[in-house]
C-alpha positions as CSV (number, residue, x, y, z in Angstrom):
1,X,101.2,99.3,83.1
2,X,102.3,100.2,86.7
3,X,100.5,99.1,89.8
4,X,100.7,101.4,92.8
5,X,101.0,100.0,96.3
6,X,98.3,101.0,98.7
7,X,99.1,104.0,100.9
8,X,99.0,102.9,104.6
9,X,99.1,104.9,107.8
10,X,100.9,103.5,110.8
11,X,99.4,103.1,114.3
12,X,102.0,105.6,115.5
13,X,100.9,108.2,112.9
14,X,97.3,107.6,114.0
15,X,98.2,108.2,117.6
16,X,100.0,111.4,116.7
17,X,97.2,112.7,114.5
18,X,94.5,112.0,117.1
19,X,96.6,112.8,120.1
20,X,95.6,109.4,121.6
21,X,97.6,106.6,123.4
22,X,98.4,103.4,121.5
23,X,95.9,101.6,123.7
24,X,93.1,104.0,122.7
25,X,94.0,103.6,119.0
26,X,94.2,99.8,119.4
27,X,90.7,99.9,120.9
28,X,89.4,101.9,117.9
29,X,91.0,99.3,115.6
30,X,89.6,96.3,117.5
31,X,86.1,97.7,117.6
32,X,86.2,98.5,113.9
33,X,85.7,102.3,114.3
34,X,88.7,102.7,112.1
35,X,88.6,100.2,109.2
36,X,91.7,98.0,109.3
37,X,93.3,94.8,108.2
38,X,94.7,92.3,110.7
39,X,98.0,91.1,109.3
40,X,99.2,89.4,112.5
41,X,101.3,86.3,112.2
42,X,100.5,85.2,115.8
43,X,97.9,85.8,118.4
44,X,100.5,87.2,120.9
45,X,101.4,90.2,118.8
46,X,98.7,91.9,116.8
47,X,99.6,93.8,113.6
48,X,97.2,96.1,111.8
49,X,97.3,98.0,108.5
50,X,95.1,101.0,107.9
51,X,94.6,102.5,104.5
52,X,95.2,106.2,104.6
53,X,91.9,106.7,102.7
54,X,90.0,104.8,105.4
55,X,91.6,106.9,108.1
56,X,90.6,110.1,106.3
57,X,87.0,108.7,106.1
58,X,87.2,108.1,109.9
59,X,88.3,111.7,110.4
60,X,85.4,113.0,108.3
61,X,83.0,110.9,110.3
62,X,84.2,112.1,113.7
63,X,84.2,115.7,112.3
64,X,80.6,115.4,111.2
65,X,79.6,113.8,114.6
66,X,81.0,116.9,116.4
67,X,79.1,119.3,114.1
68,X,75.8,117.4,114.8
69,X,76.1,117.8,118.5
């Protein structure tokens, strides 16, 4: 039986895919718009993990929001 590790997307990849700054993506993470896991070891330097599947769901949500407008 093999266990597969979750597929994560980096903050840098999210910035590139959305064409947003790191600060803008960080805000999306802090507000929970993009579901994430805080894996920080200190308060000074935050570290997030985002499942690729959660990011894809976020993309679907913003895509449907644009279609509704």
